[in-house]
VOPAGU-2260 file (C-alpha; in pm, 1 decimal, decimal comma):
REM VOPAGU-2260
SITE   aa  ch    i         X         Y         Z
SITE  MET   A    0   12739,5   14902,6    8269,8
SITE  ASP   A    1   13067,2   15007,2    8418,7
SITE  GLN   A    2   13320,9   14747,5    8526,1
SITE  GLU   A    3   13280,2   14825,4    8897,1
SITE  GLN   A    4   12902,7   14769,5    8885,2
SITE  LEU   A    5   12954,0   14451,0    8683,8
SITE  ARG   A    6   13199,5   14317,7    8942,1
SITE  MET   A    7   12965,8   14398,3    9230,8
SITE  ASP   A    8   12670,7   14233,0    9056,7
SITE  LEU   A    9   12875,5   13921,3    8986,8
SITE  GLU   A   10   12986,7   13915,6    9350,8
SITE  TYR   A   11   12623,3   13943,0    9463,5
SITE  ILE   A   12   12515,3   13656,0    9239,6
SITE  THR   A   13   12806,8   13432,8    9340,6
SITE  GLN   A   14   12755,3   13522,1    9707,8
SITE  VAL   A   15   13101,3   13673,1    9747,6
SITE  ARG   A   16   12927,7   13990,2    9866,2
SITE  ASP   A   17   12598,6   14026,6   10053,5
SITE  LEU   A   18   12315,6   14202,4    9874,6
SITE  PRO   A   19   12261,8   14550,6   10013,9
SITE  GLU   A   20   11927,0   14628,6   10168,6
SITE  GLY   A   21   11673,5   14720,2    9903,9
SITE  GLU   A   22   11850,6   14522,3    9632,1
SITE  SER   A   23   11708,4   14196,0    9496,7
SITE  LEU   A   24   11858,6   13909,2    9300,5
SITE  ARG   A   25   11596,5   13972,0    9033,2
SITE  THR   A   26   11725,9   14326,6    8983,0
SITE  VAL   A   27   12088,1   14211,0    8975,5
SITE  LEU   A   28   12006,7   13937,7    8721,2
SITE  ALA   A   29   11824,3   14191,2    8504,3
SITE  ARG   A   30   12130,9   14419,3    8506,2
SITE  LEU   A   31   12358,2   14127,0    8416,7
SITE  ASP   A   32   12125,5   14022,1    8132,4
SITE  THR   A   33   12128,6   14379,8    8003,8
SITE  CYS   A   34   12505,9   14391,6    8028,5
SITE  ALA   A   35   12532,2   14069,1    7825,1
SITE  GLN   A   36   12358,5   14252,0    7538,9
SITE  THR   A   37   12602,0   14545,3    7540,6
SITE  ALA   A   38   12759,5   14613,1    7203,4
SITE  GLY   A   39   13135,4   14574,8    7194,6
SITE  LEU   A   40   13155,4   14343,7    7495,4
SITE  GLN   A   41   13459,8   14115,9    7492,0
SITE  ASP   A   42   13361,6   13778,5    7339,4
SITE  ARG   A   43   13444,9   13557,0    7636,0
SITE  LEU   A   44   13277,7   13789,0    7883,2
SITE  GLU   A   45   12969,0   13800,5    7662,7
SITE  HIS   A   46   12972,3   13419,8    7647,2
SITE  TYR   A   47   12995,5   13386,0    8025,3
SITE  LEU   A   48   12718,3   13637,8    8085,9
SITE  THR   A   49   12478,6   13497,5    7826,1
SITE  LYS   A   50   12534,2   13143,9    7957,3
SITE  ARG   A   51   12499,6   13275,7    8313,8
SITE  SER   A   52   12842,3   13139,9    8405,8
SITE  TYR   A   53   12881,3   13414,3    8660,8
SITE  ALA   A   54   13166,3   13259,8    8861,2
SITE  LYS   A   55   13369,5   13226,8    8539,4
SITE  ALA   A   56   13285,9   13584,4    8443,6
SITE  LEU   A   57   13409,6   13704,9    8780,9
SITE  VAL   A   58   13737,6   13514,5    8741,0
SITE  TRP   A   59   13771,2   13651,3    8388,5
SITE  LEU   A   60   13748,5   14009,9    8516,8
SITE  ASP   A   61   14060,4   13948,9    8726,4
SITE  HIS   A   62   14244,9   13739,5    8465,5
SITE  PRO   A   63   14118,9   13815,8    8113,9
SITE  ASP   A   64   14419,1   13643,9    7955,0
SITE  SER   A   65   14369,2   13313,8    8136,6
SITE  PRO   A   66   14277,3   13013,8    7921,3
SITE  HIS   A   67   13914,0   12916,4    7895,0
SITE  HIS   A   68   13816,6   12613,5    8101,4
SITE  PRO   A   69   13485,5   12448,6    8017,9
């Protein structure tokens, strides 16, 4: 999954962006679950995606060097 698609999917899930017509939350969640299984994914991003901490994942995309907050 490219970074732009990942960002949009995270924005859909966190309700920052409205779902486009024809798109469903189920489809977005499936893409995010698939992305979480991508080889070579950065550890913290993988953690956020596998734990479904989507708001944290979205923040991480903008600030990957920020400290982790539980």
